[in-house]
C-alpha positions as CSV (number, residue, x, y, z in Angstrom):
1,M,174.1,145.0,65.4
2,R,175.5,141.7,64.2
3,R,178.3,140.3,65.4
4,V,180.1,137.7,63.9
5,V,181.8,134.9,65.8
6,D,184.4,132.9,64.2
7,A,185.2,130.0,65.9
8,R,186.2,127.5,63.3
9,G,188.8,125.1,64.0
10,S,187.7,125.3,67.5
11,F,185.9,121.9,69.1
12,C,183.8,121.9,72.6
13,P,183.1,124.1,74.5
14,G,185.0,126.5,72.4
15,P,182.0,127.9,69.8
16,L,179.3,128.3,72.8
17,T,182.3,129.5,75.0
18,E,183.0,132.2,72.4
19,L,179.2,132.6,71.9
20,I,178.8,133.0,75.4
21,K,181.6,135.9,75.5
22,A,180.0,137.9,72.5
23,Y,176.4,137.2,74.0
24,K,177.7,138.7,77.2
25,S,178.3,142.2,75.8
26,A,175.1,141.8,73.7
27,E,172.4,144.3,73.8
28,A,168.6,143.5,72.9
29,G,168.0,142.6,69.7
30,D,171.8,142.4,68.4
31,E,172.4,139.0,66.5
32,I,175.2,136.7,66.8
33,E,176.4,134.9,63.5
34,L,178.7,132.1,65.1
35,L,180.7,130.3,62.6
36,A,181.8,126.6,63.6
37,T,183.5,123.2,62.1
38,D,181.9,121.5,65.6
39,P,179.1,119.2,64.7
40,G,178.1,119.5,67.9
41,A,177.8,123.2,68.6
42,K,174.4,123.1,66.4
43,S,172.8,121.0,69.5
44,D,175.0,123.1,71.9
45,V,173.5,126.3,70.8
46,S,170.2,125.7,70.3
47,A,170.0,124.0,73.7
48,W,171.7,127.1,75.4
49,A,169.4,129.8,72.9
50,K,166.3,128.1,75.0
51,K,167.6,127.8,78.0
52,S,168.4,131.3,78.5
53,G,165.5,132.7,76.4
54,N,167.1,133.9,73.3
55,E,166.2,132.6,70.3
56,V,168.0,130.8,66.7
57,L,167.1,132.1,63.5
58,E,169.0,130.2,61.2
59,I,171.5,127.0,61.0
60,K,172.6,126.4,57.6
61,D,175.6,123.9,56.6
62,E,178.1,126.0,55.1
63,Q,180.8,124.4,52.9
64,G,182.8,123.0,55.5
65,Y,181.5,124.7,58.5
66,F,177.9,125.7,60.1
67,R,176.5,129.0,60.5
68,I,174.3,129.5,63.6
69,V,172.7,133.0,63.8
70,V,171.1,134.0,67.1
71,K,168.9,136.6,68.1
72,V,169.5,138.2,71.3
73,V,165.8,138.8,72.9
74,R,167.0,138.8,76.6
75,K,170.3,141.6,77.6
76,G,173.4,139.5,78.0
77,R,175.3,139.1,81.8
């Protein structure tokens, strides 16, 4: 299942906090798509994914925001 988390307009640590909320109710194999305007979200999410054992599938610059897709490898808690 893919969940979309719209954190546009939120600044650090907002986008990562919203992603983690979605992660806690996710199952292994789910994808979480984060929409964020905060440029720090790219590095924050990448670092969190590496530390938590999950995988960043895509980071794309859209018009005025970033789309970051994370695959849940380890069940959220």
